C-alpha positions in Angstrom: -40.4 -10.1 30.3 -43.6 -9.1 28.4 -45.1 -5.7 27.7 -48.7 -4.9 26.9 -48.6 -2.3 24.1 -51.8 -0.2 24.2 -52.3 -0.7 20.5 -50.9 -4.3 19.8 -51.6 -6.0 23.1 -49.2 -8.3 25.1 -45.9 -8.8 23.4 -42.4 -10.2 24.2 -39.9 -7.6 25.2 -37.7 -8.6 22.2 -40.1 -6.6 20.0 -39.1 -3.3 21.8 -36.1 -1.1 22.1 -35.5 0.6 25.4 -34.3 4.3 25.1 -33.9 4.6 28.9 -35.1 6.9 31.6 -38.1 9.0 30.8 -38.3 12.4 32.3 -35.1 14.4 32.3 -35.7 17.4 30.2 -33.2 18.1 27.3 -31.1 21.1 28.1 -31.5 24.3 26.0 -28.4 24.5 23.7 -28.6 28.3 23.7 -28.5 28.6 27.5 -25.3 29.5 29.4 -23.3 26.5 30.4 -25.1 24.3 27.8 -22.1 22.1 27.2 -21.8 21.1 30.8 -25.5 20.5 31.1 -25.5 18.3 28.0 -22.7 16.3 29.5 -24.7 15.7 32.7 -27.9 15.0 30.6 -26.1 12.3 28.5 -23.8 10.7 31.0 -24.7 11.4 34.6 -28.1 9.7 34.9 -29.5 8.2 38.1 -29.4 4.4 38.4 -32.5 3.9 40.6 -33.3 0.6 42.4 -37.1 0.4 42.4 -39.9 2.0 40.4 -38.8 3.8 37.2 -40.3 5.4 34.1 -38.7 4.5 30.8 -39.2 5.2 27.1 -39.6 2.1 24.9 -40.1 1.9 21.2 -42.3 -0.8 19.7 -40.0 -1.5 16.7 -41.5 -4.8 15.6 -45.1 -3.7 16.1 -46.9 -0.4 15.8 -43.7 1.7 15.9 -45.0 3.9 18.6 -43.1 5.3 21.6 -44.3 4.2 25.0 -43.7 5.1 28.6 -43.3 2.0 30.7 -43.4 2.2 34.5 -41.7 -0.8 36.0 -39.8 -1.9 39.1 -36.1 -2.3 38.1 -35.5 -4.8 40.9 -38.2 -7.3 39.9 -39.0 -6.1 36.3 -42.7 -6.0 37.3 -44.5 -3.7 34.8 -46.9 -1.4 36.5 -48.2 0.5 33.4 -47.6 1.1 29.7 -49.0 4.1 27.9 -48.3 6.0 24.6 -45.6 8.5 25.2 -47.5 11.4 23.6 -50.6 10.7 25.8 -53.1 10.0 23.0 -54.9 6.8 22.3 -54.3 6.8 18.6 
């Protein structure tokens, strides 16, 4: 599989580290029931079959965090963008 980094261009997936699903908000540690919410946040993730958004780190390139939208069935990459939304 190849990913097109917005800064470095097309690269082999071996240059990247996948953090996992992008999107679930981190629970507030001061909120009531925080321990149970952190358990769910860390261990009870969806395992979708189809389009997904993931965080990837370009470890061997520009060292930027990216959001990769891809189909988990086919590994087709629909889009790659910087995680913080800027173009720098």
